[in-house]
C-alpha positions in Angstrom: -22.3 9.4 -13.0 -18.5 9.6 -13.4 -18.0 10.8 -9.9 -20.4 8.1 -8.5 -18.4 5.5 -10.5 -15.1 6.8 -9.0 -16.5 6.9 -5.5 -18.0 3.4 -5.6 -14.7 1.9 -6.9 -12.5 3.7 -4.5 -14.7 2.9 -1.6 -14.1 -0.8 -2.1 -10.3 -0.2 -1.9 -10.5 1.9 1.3 -13.0 -0.5 3.0 -10.8 -3.5 2.2 -7.6 -1.8 3.4 -8.4 0.8 6.1 -10.6 -1.4 8.2 -8.0 -4.2 8.5 -6.6 -4.5 12.0 -3.3 -5.7 10.6 -2.0 -3.4 7.9 -0.6 -5.7 5.2 2.0 -3.5 3.5 3.1 -6.1 1.0 -0.4 -7.3 0.1 -1.7 -3.8 -0.5 1.4 -2.9 -2.6 1.2 -6.0 -4.7 -2.4 -5.5 -5.6 -1.8 -1.9 -6.5 1.0 -2.9 -8.9 -1.1 -5.6 -10.4 -4.0 -3.2 -11.0 -2.0 -0.3 -12.5 0.0 -2.8 -14.6 -3.3 -3.9 -16.2 -4.0 -0.3 -17.1 -0.5 0.5 -18.3 -0.1 -2.5 -20.6 -3.8 -2.6 -21.7 -4.2 -6.1 -20.4 -7.7 -7.6 -21.1 -8.8 -4.6 -23.1 -8.5 -6.4 -26.4 -11.2 -9.0 -25.5 -13.0 -7.3 -22.6 -14.6 -3.8 -22.4 -12.2 -1.2 -21.1 -14.7 -0.5 -18.2 -13.7 -3.9 -16.7 -10.0 -3.0 -16.6 -10.9 0.5 -15.2 -13.0 -0.9 -12.4 -10.2 -3.2 -11.3 -7.7 -0.3 -11.5 -10.0 2.1 -9.6 -10.6 -0.5 -6.9 -7.1 -1.6 -6.1 -5.0 1.4 -7.3 -7.0 4.6 -7.9 -7.8 6.7 -10.9 -6.1 5.1 -14.0 -3.2 6.8 -15.7 -4.1 8.4 -19.0 -1.8 10.6 -21.0 -4.7 12.6 -22.5 -6.0 13.6 -19.1 -4.3 15.9 -16.5 -6.8 15.8 -13.8 -6.4 12.2 -12.4 -4.6 13.4 -9.3 -7.4 15.9 -8.4 -10.1 13.3 -9.2 -8.3 10.7 -7.0 -8.0 13.2 -4.1 -11.6 14.4 -4.3 -12.9 10.8 -4.7 -11.1 9.6 -1.6 -11.7 12.6 0.6 -15.4 11.9 1.3 -14.5 8.4 2.3 -12.0 9.7 4.8 -14.7 11.9 6.3 -17.1 9.0 6.5 -14.6 6.7 8.3 -13.9 9.5 10.8 -17.6 10.0 11.4 -18.1 6.2 11.8 -15.3 6.1 14.4 -16.8 9.1 16.3 -20.3 7.5 16.4 -18.7 4.2 17.5 -17.0 6.1 20.4 -20.2 7.9 21.4 -22.5 4.8 21.2 -20.2 1.9 22.3 -17.5 3.9 24.1 -15.0 2.3 21.8 -11.7 4.2 21.8 -11.0 6.2 18.6 -7.8 7.4 17.0 -8.5 9.9 14.2 -4.8 10.4 13.5 -4.4 6.7 13.0 -7.3 6.7 10.5 -5.7 9.6 8.6 -2.3 7.9 8.6 -3.8 4.7 7.2 -5.5 6.7 4.4 -2.2 8.3 3.6 -0.5 4.9 3.4 -3.3 3.5 1.2 -3.1 6.5 -1.1 0.7 6.8 -1.1 1.6 4.9 -4.4 -1.4 6.2 -6.5 -1.2 9.8 -5.3 2.6 10.0 -5.7 2.6 8.3 -9.1 -0.1 10.7 -10.4 1.7 13.7 -9.0 5.0 12.7 -10.6 3.2 12.2 -13.9 1.6 15.6 -13.7 5.0 17.2 -13.1 6.1 15.6 -16.4 3.4 17.8 -18.1 4.3 20.9 -16.1 4.2 23.2 -19.1 0.8 22.2 -20.3 -0.8 21.8 -16.8 -2.9 24.4 -15.1 -1.3 26.2 -12.1 -3.6 24.6 -9.5 -2.9 21.1 -10.8 0.8 21.7 -10.8 0.7 23.2 -7.3 -1.3 20.2 -6.0 1.2 17.8 -7.6 4.2 19.6 -6.0 2.5 19.6 -2.6 1.6 15.9 -2.9 5.2 15.0 -3.8 6.6 17.1 -1.0 4.2 15.6 1.6 4.6 12.0 0.4 8.4 12.0 0.0 9.4 14.2 3.0 6.4 14.9 5.3 4.9 11.4 5.7 8.3 9.5 6.2 9.3 12.2 8.7 6.0 11.8 10.6 6.4 8.0 10.7 10.0 8.3 11.8 8.9 10.5 14.7 6.3 7.9 15.7 8.9 5.1 15.7 11.8 7.0 17.2 10.5 10.2 18.7 10.6 11.3 22.3 7.3 9.6 23.2 7.9 6.6 20.9 6.8 3.9 23.3 3.3 5.4 23.7 2.9 6.4 20.0 4.0 3.0 18.9 1.0 1.6 20.7 -1.4 4.0 19.0 0.0 3.2 15.6 0.8 -0.4 16.1 -0.2 -1.3 12.5 3.2 0.2 11.5 5.0 -2.5 13.6 2.9 -5.6 13.4 4.5 -6.9 10.2 8.1 -6.5 11.5 10.3 -7.9 14.2 11.6 -5.9 17.2 15.0 -4.7 15.8 13.5 -3.7 12.4 10.9 -1.1 13.2 12.2 1.1 10.4 11.0 -1.3 7.8 7.7 0.6 7.4 9.9 3.6 6.2 11.8 1.2 3.9 8.5 0.2 2.3 7.7 3.9 1.7 11.1 4.1 -0.1 10.1 1.1 -2.2 6.9 2.8 -3.2 8.6 6.1 -4.0 10.9 4.2 -6.5 8.0 2.2 -7.9 6.0 5.4 -8.4 8.8 6.9 -10.5 8.9 3.9 -12.8 5.1 3.7 -13.1 4.7 7.5 -13.7 7.3 7.4 -16.6 6.3 3.9 -17.9 4.3 5.2 -20.9 7.3 7.2 -22.2 9.3 4.0 -22.8 7.7 0.8 -21.5 10.8 -1.4 -22.2 13.2 0.9 -20.2 11.0 1.5 -17.3 9.7 -2.1 -17.1 13.4 -3.2 -16.9 14.0 -0.4 -14.3 11.2 -1.8 -12.1 12.3 -5.4 -12.7 15.9 -4.7 -11.6 14.6 -2.8 -8.6 12.3 -5.7 -7.5 15.1 -8.2 -8.0 17.5 -6.0 -5.9 14.9 -5.7 -3.1 14.3 -9.4 -3.1 18.1 -9.9 -2.8 18.1 -7.5 0.2 15.2 -9.4 1.8 17.2 -12.6 1.5 20.3 -11.0 3.0 20.0 -7.8 5.1 16.3 -7.9 5.9 15.7 -11.6 6.2 15.1 -11.5 10.0 13.0 -8.3 9.8 9.6 -9.8 9.0 7.1 -11.6 11.1 6.1 -13.6 8.1 9.0 -13.9 5.7 7.3 -16.5 3.5 4.5 -14.1 2.7 7.1 -11.5 1.7 8.6 -14.0 -0.8 5.2 -14.8 -2.3 4.6 -11.0 -2.9 8.1 -10.5 -4.3 7.9 -13.4 -6.7 4.5 -12.3 -8.0 5.7 -8.7 -8.6 8.7 -10.0 -10.5 6.7 -12.5 -12.6 4.2 -9.9 -13.8 7.0 -7.6 -14.8 8.5 -10.5 -16.8 5.1 -11.1 -18.4 5.0 -7.5 -19.5 7.7 -8.1 -22.1 5.3 -10.4 -23.9 2.7 -7.7 -24.0 5.2 -5.1 -25.1 6.9 -7.0 -27.9 4.1 -9.1 -29.4 1.0 -8.1 -31.4 -0.3 -11.6 -31.6 -3.8 -12.0 -30.1 -3.1 -15.7 -29.4 0.1 -14.9 -27.4 -1.6 -12.2 -25.5 -4.5 -14.5 -24.6 -2.1 -17.1 -23.3 -0.2 -14.4 -21.3 -3.6 -13.1 -19.9 -4.4 -16.7 -18.7 -1.1 -17.0 -17.0 -1.5 -13.5 -15.5 -5.0 -14.2 -14.1 -3.9 -17.7 -12.9 -0.9 -16.2 -11.0 -3.2 -13.7 -9.4 -5.7 -16.3 -8.4 -3.0 -18.6 -6.9 -1.5 -15.6 -5.1 -4.8 -14.6 -3.4 -5.4 -18.2 -2.3 -1.8 -18.5 -0.8 -2.2 -15.2 1.0 -5.6 -16.1 2.5 -4.2 -19.5 3.7 -1.1 -17.8 5.1 -3.1 -15.1 6.8 -5.5 -17.6 8.4 -2.6 -19.7 9.7 -1.0 -16.6 11.3 -4.3 -15.5 12.8 -4.7 -18.8 14.5 -1.3 -18.5 16.1 -2.0 -14.9 17.1 -5.4 -15.9 18.6 -3.7 -18.3 20.9 -1.3 -15.6 22.1 -4.1 -13.0 22.5 -6.1 -15.4 24.7 -3.2 -15.4 27.2 -3.3 -11.6 27.4 -7.1 -11.2 27.4 -7.2 -10.2 31.0 -5.0 -7.2 30.6 -7.1 -4.2 29.5 -4.1 -2.2 28.3 -3.3 -4.8 25.6 -4.8 -4.4 22.1 -5.2 -7.8 20.2 -2.9 -8.0 17.2 0.0 -6.1 18.6 3.2 -8.1 18.4 4.5 -9.5 21.7 7.7 -7.5 21.6 5.7 -4.3 21.1 3.5 -5.2 24.1 6.6 -5.7 26.3 8.1 -2.4 25.2 4.9 -0.6 26.1 4.7 -2.2 29.5 8.3 -1.3 30.1 7.5 2.4 29.4 5.8 2.6 32.8 8.9 1.4 34.5 11.8 3.0 32.5 12.5 6.4 31.1 11.9 6.8 27.3 15.5 7.9 26.7 16.9 4.7 28.0 14.9 2.4 25.7 15.8 1.8 22.0 
């Protein structure tokens, strides 16, 4: 039953995220932080069954962090692997029946991006218990850290700036569709943000005050960078601000959960926490709908061109078309 429980919860997360045509880096990251934050600070557990908190954590983050268990990473990997196989099979069937083009590498890359924060966080946490862990668990943790910190960013860098970058960018357009033309590297910056977040989350239980402050300073710094250096890098800057403000606000609320033992105060904080999440989801839905309406108008103009995939930014389309006329080495 435990494995079925994990599989059902994780399937919701992967269905929600991996099937989206537009890969919303900020939205996914924010929901992951909200979910694991509930687990780390035991939010809702003093008036709701722990199962409710665990389901939310499983669905939007992955296997919850638990100091008494050292198999969360293996559970998370084994729980998500069958789902990856199912999505690949679905794509193959879709190709055979409907002749719809399939890109198995793109599916695998999306799964890696979806799993990046939880897998890396669990792996770093396992390394902290290196002396008490089994060899196989420690080996998997080291492999995951190496792959997530070095391998995946290097692979994405090759997609964005490699020799065949113009054609690979079309295949992996979800890496580009949140960002403007001169800021293609922002998908790598978001991986860097997740790496730093995973360090703070993995070590959070050792000293909640210090590592909550660490995460808060980091989020404030990244918000400052968004207002200055990266302001023109986003297709939808307002959405980025909404995500940043929610992440900072929940970290500020954490101090209330850390310092107080009053049930009344915690209930008030829970109400604020849930209200912020509710407002955040409504704002994101409205913002997404507005952007889709604008993109739909642009896609209609390009509908007669078979080589164009709906949802790809205009600048990426132009670059791809230029690849048939110019040499790759002459295009930035």
